[in-house]
N, C-alpha and C positions, 0 to 999 in steps of 0.2 A: 840780192835776191835772184834766184834762178827760177825762170819759168820754163817749163818743159811741155811741149805740145806734140802730138802725133805729126809725123812728117818732117820734123826737125832732124838734121843730120846727126846729132848726138843723142837723139831721144832713146833709142834702144840701148845704147851703151850706158846712159845715165840710169835708166831703169834697172838694168842688170846689176849696176853697182849697188843698188839698194838692198840686194840679197847678200847680206853680210854676216860675218862672224866676229865675235870679240877677239882681238889679237893685241897683245901688249906692244907698245912702242919700245924698240930695242934700247934707245937712249934713256928712256924712263927706267927700263928694267935695270940697266947698268948703274944708274944713280941710286936707285932704291936698294940694290944689292950691297953697295958700299955703305949706305946708311944702316941697314940692318946689321951688317958685320961689325960696324962701329959701336952700335948700341949693345950688341952681344958682348963686345970686349970691354967697354968702358962704362956701361950702365948709366947712372945719373949724370956723370960728367959729360958724356956725349949727348944725352937728352937735353941738358941744359944748354949746351953749345948750339945744337941745332935749332932749339926754340928761339934763341937770340938772333941767330944767323938768318932765320926765315921770317923776321919781322916781329918777333915777340919780345918780351921783357927779359932781362938778365935776372934769373932767379937763383936762389940757393936751393939746395935739395929739400930742405924743410919747407920751402915755399911752394913746392910743386903741387901738393895736395891742398884743395880748397878747405879751408878751416870751418869750424862751426860758427865762428865769429863772422866770417865772410858770408856765409849763408844767411845769418841773421841780419847783417847790414843790407844784403841784397833784398830781403823781404820788405824792408822799410821803403824800398825805392819802387816797388812794383805797384802800379795802379789797379783800381778795381776792375777796369775793363779787361786788362791782361789776365787777371785772376779769373774772371768769368769766362773768357775765351779758352783758357787752359782747362778749366773745369769741364766745359762742354766737350772739348776734344778728348780729354782723358776719360770721361764717362762713356762716350761712344766707342773708343778704342778698347777700353776695358771689357765692356759688355760683348763686343764682337769677339774679343780673344777668349773670354770665358766659354763662348759657344764652340770654339775651335779646339779646346784642349783635348788631347787624346787620353783615354782612360784604359787602365789595365783590364785584362780579360783572361779567363782560363777556360779550358774545355778538355775533352778527351778525343784522341785520334781513333782510327778504326780498330787499332789493336788494344785500346784501353789505356794508353799512356796519357798522363795529364800534361798538357802543353798550354803555354799562354805567354802573354807579354806584360812587361811592367814599364811604366813611363815615370822617370824621376827627373826632377829639375837638375840642371848642371849646378855644381856647387859654386862656381866662380866664373862670371862671364865678363868680357870687355865689350863696351859699346863706344864706338867713335861718333861724335856729334860735331858736324862742321861748325866753325865759327866764322873766321875770315871776315869778308865784307858783309856777310848777312848771317848773323847767328841764328841757326835753324832751331828755334824754340820748338817747332812742331816735331822735329825729329826726335827730340828728347821724349815726347809723349808717345810717338809712333814706335819707339824701340824699348825703352825702359819699362813701359807699362806692360808690355808682353812678358818681359822677363819676371816682373813682380807677379803677374797672373799665374805664370808657370811655377811660382814658388822658389826662384833662384834666391839664395840667401845673401850672396855677395854680387852686387851689380856695379861694376867699375866703369866709369865714364872718363874718356879723355876728350878735351875740347880746347881749342886755342884760347888764350887770354890776349888782351890788348897789350899795348906797349908799356902800360903801367902795371901789368900783371893782374888785371881785373877781368873776371869773366862776366859776361852780360847778365844783369840782375834778373831779367825776365827768364833767361835760359836757366839760371840757378833755381828760380822758383818752380819752373816746369820740371826740372830734374828731381826736385824734392817731392813734388806731387806724384810724379811717375814712379818713384821708388828707388832712385839711385842711392847707393850706400857709400860710394867713394867717388870723388871727382877730382881729376888731375888737369893741370894747365899744360897741356901738350897737344900738338896737332901734327898733321902731315904723316909721312911714312915713318918718322921716328916714334910717333905715338903708337902706331900699330906694332912696330918692332918691340917697344917697351911692354906692351900688353902681352906679346907672345913670349918674350924671354925674361921679363922682369928686369929691374934696374937697381934695386936696393931700396929706393923709396917706394917703388910700385911693384907688388908681387905679381907674378905671371898669372894669366887667366887660362881657362880651358877651351873657350870659344870666343871668337871675335865677330861683332856684328856692326852694322852701320855703313852709311854711304860716304863718299868722299870724292876728291879729284882723282886724276889719273895716277898720282903717286901713292895715294892711300889705297886705291884699288889694286895697284901692282904689289904693294907691300903685303896686303892680304893674300894675294895669290902666292907670293914667295914664302909666306909664313905657314901656308897650308901643310899640315902634316905635323908641324910642331904644335899647332892648335887646330881645332876645327874652325871652319869659316862658314858664315851663313850663305852669302852670294856676293857678286861682284858689281855693286851699283855705282855707276860713275855719273858723269854730267847728265843733266835732265834732257828728255826727249818727249816729243809729242807728234802724233800723226793723226790728222783729222780726215775721215772719210765723209764727203758731203755730196748731196745731190742738190737739185735746183730749189728744193723747199727750205734749205738751211738759211739761217740768218748770217749774212756776211760779216756784219760788225761783231757778232758774238764769236765767230770763227777767228777773226783777226785778234780779238782780245785774248782768246785762249792760246794762240800762237805766241803772242807777245809775253804772256805770263810765263811761259816756259823759257822763251829767249832771255828773260830777265836773269836767269841763272848764269849767263855769260859763257865764257870759253868752254868749248867742248859740247855745248848743247846742240840738239838737232831739232828742227822745226819743219814739218811737212804738211801740206794740204794735198789731198788727192780727190779729184772731183770729175764727174762725167759731164759737167755743165760748164761750157766755156764763159758764159755770162757771170756765173758765180765766181769763177776764178778771177775775172777782172774786178768784180766788186770787192772780193777779199783783198786783192792787191791794193786797191785804192784805200780801203778801210785800214789796212795795215800801216801804210805810210802816213795816213792822217793821225792815227792813234799814237804811233811811234814818236811823233814830234811833241806829244803832250807829256811824255813820261820822263821820269827823273834819272834812271840808270842808263843814260845815253851810251856810255862806253861799252857796257855789257851788251845792250840791245843792238847797237850798230854793228858790232863785230858779228853777232849771230845772224843779223839781218843780211849782211853782205856775204858771209861765208857759209852759213849752214841752214838757210831758209830756202825751201823748194816748193814751188806751186806747181802741181803736176796735173795735166789734163789727160784723162784716159777715155777709152771708147765705151767702158761699161763699168758698173760697180763691181762686177765679178772680177775684172782686172784689178780694181782697187783693192779688193780683198786679197788677191794673189800678191800684190806688192806689199801690203801690210804684213802678211805672213812671212814674206822674205826679209822685210826690215826688222821685224820683231820689236815694235816700239815699247818703250817703258809705259807710256800712256797712249791709249787708242780712244779717240772720241769719234762716235758715229752720229752724225746729224743727217738723217735721211728718213724718208717715209717708212722704209721697211727696215728700220734699225735692228729690231729683235732678230729678224731672220739673218741679216748680215753678220750679227754678233755671233751667231751659232757656227759660222764658217771660220772664225778667227781662232787660231791655235797657238799663237806665240806671244801675244801682248802681255805685258806685266799686269795691266788693269784696263778694263774697258768702261767707258763712260757713255751712257745711252741718252740721246735726246738733247734738245737745246738747253734744258735747264739743269744739266749735269756738268758744270765746268770742272776741269781737272783740279782747280784750286780747292774744291770741296773734299776731294780725296787727299790732297796735300795737307789739309789742316784738320778736318773735323768729321768726315763721314763715318769712319770706324775701321776699315781695313788699313793695315800699315801702308805708308807711302814709300817704304823702302822696297824698290823694285828693280829687276834686272835691266841693264842698259848695254848698249854697244853690240847688240845682237845676241846677247846671252839669254834672252827670253826664249830662245829655241830650246834651251836646256834647263833653265832655272825658272822657278816660280818666285813670287815676291815673299817677303818676310811674313811668317805665321808663328803663332804662339808655340806650336809643337816643335819648332826649331830650338826652343830653349829646354826642351825635354830630351833626356837621353833614354833610348829604348834598350831594354834587356829582355831576351827571351828566357823563359823558365820551363824546365823539363823535369818531370818526375815519372819514373817507371816503376812498376812493381814486378815481381817474379813472373807473373802470368803474361803481362804485356811484353816484357823482355824476351820471353820464350817465344812469343808469337812473331817477334821481329827478328829472331836469331837467324833464320835461313837467309833473309835479305841481307843481313849484316855480314854473314859469312860469304855470300856471293860478292858483295861489293869489295870485301878485304882481298878476295882471290883475284878479282879483276884488276884491282889497283896495285897488287903485290905488296900489300900491307898486312902481313900475317899477325903482327902484334895487335893491330886493330881488332881483328877477329878474335884473337885469343883473349882480349880484355873483356869481351862478352861471354865467350864460351866458358871461361874459368869459373864463372858464377854457377854453372850447372854440373861441375865435376865433383 
């Protein structure tokens, strides 16, 4: 854990380093490029090889897709508490998404031409749901539900299976509830490449969604253009802004919750109260010792946990906007005012009773959010990203005639006489 206080020799340099931008690791980029090229060339064979090489089962091509029988068997293993939790989350996410859908409109411009927009669902989308050490059941709800609300007819999911070729039953249940239409046992960069290019067993999609590790994020970056991409959400992040009124134990618990995601996670507290910093540090260490995922937690605690003392909360806001955290929690007396000054956070959680875990699992907005500084340019996942926008234009003779002088002038300025001719010929 790093503690930074004004007056320390590395204080200014450490704070400056928090103003970051998302940049790919060259080594990761090279590895991912090879995987994508191999998937493009060899399809199913390459996908099967990478699945086994990176800790999965040895599967035949016909075993890549989760069967109806596997879904049925999984349902029998899901307890009532899980069903209820998934139902609560699904209801809140669905209702939030329904309010966010974009709707078509039409009207007339000043010359009388009819103009408007149409929003149609993508025909086929791919969604990556992390499995690994922690099958993210909540991610199934936070992504597939939006696709279903948007009306996407083909919702294709890739997620890692275990070494026996089995996908977590609770995850399969959530995928079924949320509306997935196809599920494939594949993870990592190879799964993203399979979605983008197709493999034989898995037909290519038009847009890819979902969070993942550095390799998944880089694969999405490299496949951009072949398919559309939602955003680049990597390992988890939290930045807490707190004043002296905040509860130190609650802050520590929130920091540890995000540290639990392990490698690549970033955990920060920024406070103007020296006593609060000490209290959080003590609470963090005490709670850490009681938790189960010690390997993940210790790595993040040692390498990516920063407790920062600042002279004012205004400085805390500047640091937060430079860091662009995935999750920003504000526990301060004037939290609403501070929140209005935040411009780059993926999601903002206000007050002591708004833990990030509520947003992770059940609150309503999708938990797929930009990380690595990408929040300066990207927003979190929303339902309208599953819609494809099309503009619609209809002119009649009168409106075209009214626009003809401007069309003619633009054509002359740009040296495109055929453009002008295509309008003028209608009046000859």
